[in-house]
C-alpha positions as a Markdown table, in Angstrom:
| # | Residue | x | y | z |
|---|---|---|---|---|
| 1 | Met | -14.3 | -17.3 | 28.9 |
| 2 | Ala | -16.7 | -18.4 | 26.1 |
| 3 | Lys | -15.5 | -18.9 | 22.5 |
| 4 | Trp | -16.7 | -16.2 | 20.2 |
| 5 | Thr | -18.6 | -17.4 | 17.2 |
| 6 | Pro | -19.8 | -15.1 | 14.4 |
| 7 | Lys | -23.5 | -14.7 | 14.0 |
| 8 | Tyr | -23.3 | -14.1 | 10.2 |
| 9 | Glu | -21.1 | -15.4 | 7.5 |
| 10 | Ala | -18.5 | -12.9 | 6.3 |
| 11 | Pro | -19.2 | -11.3 | 2.9 |
| 12 | Glu | -17.0 | -11.9 | -0.1 |
| 13 | Pro | -14.1 | -9.4 | -0.4 |
| 14 | Leu | -14.6 | -6.5 | -2.8 |
| 15 | Glu | -12.3 | -6.7 | -5.9 |
| 16 | Gly | -11.4 | -3.5 | -7.6 |
| 17 | Pro | -8.4 | -1.9 | -9.4 |
| 18 | Val | -6.0 | -3.0 | -6.7 |
| 19 | Val | -2.8 | -2.6 | -8.7 |
| 20 | Ala | -3.8 | 0.9 | -9.8 |
| 21 | Thr | -4.7 | 1.9 | -6.3 |
| 22 | Ile | -1.4 | 0.7 | -4.8 |
| 23 | Thr | 0.6 | 2.3 | -7.6 |
| 24 | Gly | -1.2 | 5.6 | -7.2 |
| 25 | Gly | -0.6 | 5.6 | -3.5 |
| 26 | Thr | 3.1 | 4.8 | -4.0 |
| 27 | Ile | 3.5 | 7.7 | -6.5 |
| 28 | Ile | 1.8 | 10.0 | -4.0 |
| 29 | Trp | 4.3 | 9.0 | -1.2 |
| 30 | Phe | 7.3 | 9.4 | -3.5 |
| 31 | Val | 6.1 | 12.8 | -4.8 |
| 32 | Leu | 5.6 | 14.0 | -1.1 |
| 33 | Phe | 9.2 | 12.8 | -0.4 |
| 34 | Leu | 10.5 | 14.8 | -3.4 |
| 35 | Val | 8.6 | 17.9 | -2.4 |
| 36 | Gln | 10.0 | 17.8 | 1.1 |
| 37 | Val | 13.6 | 17.0 | 0.4 |
| 38 | Pro | 14.6 | 20.6 | -0.6 |
| 39 | Phe | 13.2 | 21.7 | 2.9 |
| 40 | Tyr | 15.2 | 19.2 | 4.8 |
| 41 | Gly | 17.0 | 21.8 | 6.9 |
| 42 | Trp | 13.7 | 23.4 | 7.9 |
| 43 | Phe | 12.3 | 20.1 | 9.0 |
| 44 | Ala | 15.5 | 19.2 | 10.8 |
| 45 | Asp | 15.6 | 22.5 | 12.7 |
| 46 | Arg | 12.1 | 21.7 | 14.1 |
| 47 | Asp | 12.8 | 18.1 | 14.8 |
| 48 | Leu | 10.3 | 17.1 | 12.1 |
| 49 | Asp | 12.7 | 15.3 | 9.7 |
| 50 | Trp | 10.9 | 12.1 | 10.4 |
| 51 | Trp | 8.2 | 13.4 | 8.0 |
| 52 | Ile | 10.6 | 13.1 | 5.1 |
| 53 | Trp | 11.7 | 9.6 | 6.0 |
| 54 | Thr | 8.1 | 8.5 | 6.5 |
| 55 | Cys | 7.3 | 9.5 | 2.9 |
| 56 | Leu | 10.3 | 7.6 | 1.7 |
| 57 | Ala | 9.3 | 4.5 | 3.8 |
| 58 | Gly | 5.8 | 4.8 | 2.3 |
| 59 | Ala | 7.2 | 4.8 | -1.2 |
| 60 | Gly | 9.5 | 1.8 | -0.5 |
| 61 | Leu | 6.7 | -0.2 | 1.1 |
| 62 | Gly | 4.5 | 0.8 | -1.8 |
| 63 | Leu | 7.0 | -0.8 | -4.2 |
| 64 | Ile | 6.8 | -4.0 | -2.2 |
| 65 | Gly | 3.0 | -3.7 | -2.3 |
| 66 | Ile | 3.0 | -3.2 | -6.1 |
| 67 | Trp | 5.1 | -6.4 | -6.5 |
| 68 | Tyr | 2.7 | -8.3 | -4.2 |
| 69 | Val | -0.6 | -7.2 | -5.7 |
| 70 | Arg | 0.7 | -7.9 | -9.3 |
| 71 | Lys | 1.7 | -11.4 | -8.2 |
| 72 | Arg | -1.7 | -11.9 | -6.5 |
| 73 | Asp | -3.6 | -10.5 | -9.5 |
| 74 | Ala | -1.7 | -12.9 | -11.8 |
| 75 | Ala | -2.4 | -15.9 | -9.5 |
| 76 | Leu | -6.1 | -15.0 | -9.4 |
| 77 | Arg | -6.2 | -14.7 | -13.2 |
| 78 | Arg | -4.4 | -18.0 | -13.6 |
| 79 | Glu | -6.8 | -19.8 | -11.2 |
| 80 | Arg | -9.8 | -18.4 | -13.0 |
| 81 | Ser | -8.5 | -19.6 | -16.4 |
| 82 | Glu | -7.7 | -23.1 | -15.0 |
| 83 | Gln | -11.3 | -23.4 | -13.6 |
| 84 | Arg | -12.8 | -22.9 | -17.1 |
């Protein structure tokens, strides 16, 4: 089995409004959770209650994501200011 080597160098990652993107996604997951909670019985009757918990898990993981990207963004800004 031969070792795979890339033919081209990987491009630089794109930087954008990462904190805003993660925050927006987290809000969407939480809103979807809140919209579905009143219909819990309907979902449970059809064995689809995992939809509700998936939305809550998405919101919870989104909170961890917000914390992570804010720390990352601060570290990148700090590194850029130290290089100057």
